[in-house]
C-alpha positions as CSV (number, residue, x, y, z in Angstrom):
1,M,17.3,20.6,9.8
2,E,15.2,19.1,7.0
3,R,13.2,21.6,5.0
4,N,9.7,21.1,4.0
5,V,7.9,21.9,0.7
6,V,4.2,22.6,0.1
7,Q,2.5,20.3,-2.3
8,G,-1.0,21.6,-2.9
9,S,-2.3,22.5,0.5
10,I,-0.2,19.8,2.3
11,L,3.1,20.4,4.1
12,L,5.4,17.5,3.2
13,P,9.1,16.7,3.8
14,Q,11.3,17.8,1.0
15,S,12.6,14.4,0.4
16,C,9.2,12.9,-0.3
17,T,9.0,12.1,-4.0
18,F,5.9,12.3,-6.1
19,I,6.2,11.5,-9.8
20,S,3.2,12.1,-12.1
21,N,2.7,11.5,-15.8
22,E,0.6,14.7,-16.0
23,Q,3.0,17.6,-16.3
24,D,0.7,20.3,-14.9
25,D,-0.5,18.3,-11.9
26,L,2.5,17.0,-10.0
27,Y,0.9,15.9,-6.8
28,M,-2.8,15.8,-7.7
29,P,-4.2,15.7,-4.1
30,D,-7.8,16.0,-5.5
31,R,-7.5,13.2,-8.0
32,K,-9.5,10.2,-6.8
33,L,-7.5,7.1,-6.1
34,Q,-9.3,3.8,-6.8
35,R,-6.5,1.3,-7.4
36,I,-3.3,1.6,-5.3
37,V,-0.3,-0.7,-5.2
38,M,1.7,-0.7,-2.0
39,I,5.3,-2.0,-2.3
40,G,8.4,-2.1,0.0
41,A,10.8,-4.3,1.7
42,T,9.7,-7.2,3.8
43,G,8.7,-5.8,7.2
44,S,8.6,-2.1,6.0
45,G,4.9,-1.9,7.0
46,K,3.3,-1.8,3.5
47,T,0.3,-3.9,4.5
48,T,-0.3,-1.9,7.7
49,L,-0.2,1.3,5.8
50,G,-2.2,-0.2,3.0
51,R,-4.9,-1.2,5.5
52,R,-5.1,2.4,6.8
53,V,-5.3,3.8,3.3
54,A,-8.0,1.3,2.4
55,E,-10.0,2.3,5.5
56,K,-9.6,6.0,4.8
57,L,-10.6,5.8,1.2
58,R,-13.1,3.0,1.7
59,L,-11.5,0.6,-0.7
60,P,-11.1,-3.2,-0.5
61,L,-7.8,-4.4,0.8
62,V,-6.0,-7.2,-1.1
63,D,-2.9,-8.7,0.6
64,L,-1.0,-10.8,-1.9
65,D,0.5,-12.9,0.9
66,E,-3.1,-14.1,1.7
67,L,-3.5,-15.2,-1.9
68,H,0.0,-16.8,-2.1
69,W,0.2,-18.8,1.1
70,L,-1.9,-21.8,1.9
71,P,-2.2,-23.3,5.4
72,G,1.1,-24.9,6.5
73,W,3.1,-22.2,4.7
74,K,2.6,-24.0,1.5
75,A,3.0,-21.7,-1.6
76,R,0.1,-21.8,-4.0
77,L,0.9,-23.0,-7.5
78,P,2.0,-20.1,-9.7
79,D,-0.9,-20.5,-12.2
80,E,-3.4,-20.6,-9.4
81,F,-1.8,-17.6,-7.7
82,L,-1.8,-15.6,-10.9
83,E,-5.5,-16.4,-11.6
84,L,-6.5,-15.2,-8.1
85,V,-4.4,-12.0,-8.6
86,E,-5.9,-11.3,-12.0
87,R,-9.4,-11.7,-10.6
88,A,-8.6,-9.3,-7.7
89,A,-6.9,-6.8,-10.0
90,G,-9.9,-6.8,-12.4
91,A,-12.0,-5.1,-9.8
92,E,-12.7,-1.3,-10.1
93,E,-11.3,-0.5,-6.6
94,W,-8.6,-1.9,-4.4
95,V,-5.5,-1.3,-2.4
96,M,-3.1,-4.2,-3.2
97,C,-0.1,-4.9,-1.0
98,G,2.9,-7.1,-2.0
99,N,6.1,-7.4,-4.0
100,Y,5.5,-10.5,-6.0
101,S,7.2,-9.8,-9.4
102,G,5.6,-12.8,-11.0
103,V,2.2,-11.2,-11.0
104,R,3.3,-7.5,-11.4
105,E,2.0,-7.2,-14.9
106,A,-1.4,-8.3,-13.9
107,V,-1.6,-5.5,-11.3
108,W,0.6,-2.5,-12.0
109,P,-0.8,-1.5,-15.4
110,R,-4.2,-1.1,-13.8
111,A,-3.0,1.0,-10.9
112,D,-3.5,4.7,-10.6
113,A,-0.9,5.0,-7.9
114,I,2.2,2.9,-7.0
115,V,3.4,3.7,-3.5
116,W,6.9,2.6,-2.5
117,L,7.9,2.5,1.1
118,D,11.6,3.1,0.6
119,Y,12.8,3.0,4.2
120,P,16.4,2.6,5.4
121,F,17.5,-1.0,5.9
122,L,18.2,-0.7,9.7
123,L,14.7,0.8,10.3
124,V,13.1,-2.1,8.3
125,L,15.2,-4.7,10.1
126,R,14.2,-3.3,13.5
127,R,10.5,-3.3,12.5
128,L,10.7,-6.8,11.1
129,L,12.5,-8.2,14.3
130,G,9.8,-6.6,16.5
131,R,7.0,-7.9,14.3
132,T,8.4,-11.4,14.3
133,L,8.9,-11.5,18.0
134,R,5.3,-10.3,18.6
135,R,3.8,-12.8,16.3
136,I,5.8,-15.7,17.8
137,H,4.8,-14.6,21.3
138,D,1.1,-14.0,20.5
139,R,0.7,-16.9,18.1
140,R,-1.1,-14.5,15.9
141,E,-2.5,-16.1,12.8
142,V,-1.4,-14.6,9.4
143,C,-1.8,-15.7,5.8
144,N,-4.7,-18.2,6.0
145,G,-4.2,-19.3,9.6
146,N,-0.4,-19.7,9.5
147,V,1.7,-18.7,12.5
148,E,5.4,-17.8,12.9
149,T,7.6,-20.0,15.1
150,W,11.0,-19.8,16.7
151,S,12.2,-22.7,14.5
152,Q,11.0,-20.8,11.4
153,A,12.6,-17.5,12.6
154,L,16.0,-19.2,13.2
155,S,16.1,-21.3,10.0
156,K,17.9,-20.5,6.8
157,D,14.5,-19.8,5.3
158,S,13.7,-17.2,8.0
159,I,11.9,-14.1,6.9
160,I,14.8,-12.2,8.5
161,V,17.2,-13.9,6.2
162,W,14.9,-13.1,3.3
163,L,15.1,-9.4,4.2
164,F,18.9,-9.6,3.9
165,R,18.6,-11.4,0.5
166,S,15.9,-9.2,-1.0
167,Y,16.2,-5.7,0.4
168,W,18.8,-4.3,-2.0
169,R,17.6,-6.3,-5.0
170,H,14.0,-5.0,-4.6
171,R,15.4,-1.5,-4.0
172,E,17.4,-1.6,-7.2
173,A,14.4,-2.9,-9.2
174,Y,12.1,-0.2,-7.9
175,Q,14.6,2.5,-8.5
176,K,14.6,1.5,-12.2
177,V,10.8,1.6,-12.4
178,F,10.6,5.0,-10.6
179,R,13.1,6.5,-13.0
180,D,10.8,5.7,-15.9
181,P,7.2,6.9,-15.3
182,G,6.4,5.8,-18.9
183,L,6.5,2.1,-17.8
184,Y,3.1,2.5,-16.2
185,P,1.6,5.6,-17.7
186,N,-1.7,5.4,-15.9
187,A,-0.1,5.6,-12.4
188,R,1.5,8.3,-10.4
189,Y,4.6,7.1,-8.5
190,I,4.9,7.9,-4.8
191,R,8.1,7.2,-3.0
192,L,8.0,7.6,0.8
193,K,11.4,7.5,2.5
194,S,10.4,7.6,6.1
195,P,7.4,6.8,8.4
196,A,6.9,10.6,8.8
197,E,6.5,11.0,5.0
198,A,4.0,8.1,5.0
199,E,2.0,9.8,7.7
200,A,2.0,13.0,5.8
201,W,0.9,11.3,2.6
202,L,-1.9,9.5,4.4
203,A,-3.1,12.7,6.0
204,S,-3.2,14.3,2.5
205,L,-5.7,11.7,1.2
206,K,-9.3,12.8,1.1
207,P,-11.9,10.3,2.0
208,P,-14.9,10.0,-0.4
209,E,-17.7,12.3,0.4
210,T,-20.6,10.7,2.3
211,E,-23.9,11.2,0.5
212,T,-26.7,12.3,2.9
213,T,-29.9,10.3,2.5
214,P,-33.0,12.3,3.3
215,P,-35.5,10.8,5.7
216,A,-38.4,8.8,4.3
217,G,-41.1,11.0,2.9
218,A,-38.8,14.0,2.6
219,D,-38.9,14.1,-1.2
220,E,-39.1,17.9,-1.3
221,P,-36.8,20.3,0.5
222,F,-37.9,21.4,3.9
223,P,-39.6,24.8,3.7
224,A,-37.6,27.7,5.0
225,K,-38.5,28.9,8.4
226,A,-40.9,31.8,8.1
227,S,-39.6,35.0,9.5
228,A,-41.5,36.5,12.5
C-alpha cells in the first residue's frame, strides 16, 4: 500500500514530487501562483487540468495549441508563433499549457511553477484514444475551429503515432530539467505521477480571497447593536 506524506496541511501521495529553489519552504502552499506552466505527454490531460487550475486561481488560460494551429490544421509560421507566445507570456498572470520546445525560453523563465504530468505511457495512451474517439464522434471543434477525423487518426501523422514518437523523448528532456532546479530559479518544479496526485495538488491550491465591497453609502462601519 502506498504511504502518504504531509506537505503543509495537505495529505499527498509519497511519490508526488515538489522541488523548490527555496530551501526552507519546500512545498509553499501559501505562496501565490501567478504564472504556471503545464507540461506533459500528448493526451495526458495537461490542458484539462490547466483549465481547472485557471478557474480555481482566477487566472487567464493560454493553450499553446490555439496559438500554433491555424484553421485547416495549418501550423503558424515559427516567427509568428513565437511573437504570439512572447506577448502572452509577458502578461502578469496566466496558466500556459503546451510542450513546444521552440518557445520554451519565452515562457519558462517567467514561470513561478512548472507542473509536469508525468503519467505512465499506457494511461496516457488510453486517455488519448478515448479523447480522439470522442472528438471524431462529436465533431468537436479544437484549435481554431479544427476537427479530428478518422483519416487523420489513421494516418502516419496521427496524434496517436505522435504519442509513440514523442512520449519518451519528452520524458527524458523533462527529467533533465527537473534534476536541475537552477535552470529556472524563479520556478518551483511540481511533478505529478498520477491523476490522484494531480487532484491532491489541485485541492491544495488556495483561490484568491474575494474582497467584499460594502453597499453604497456604507462608508462607515455599521454601528454595533446596542445591548438591551
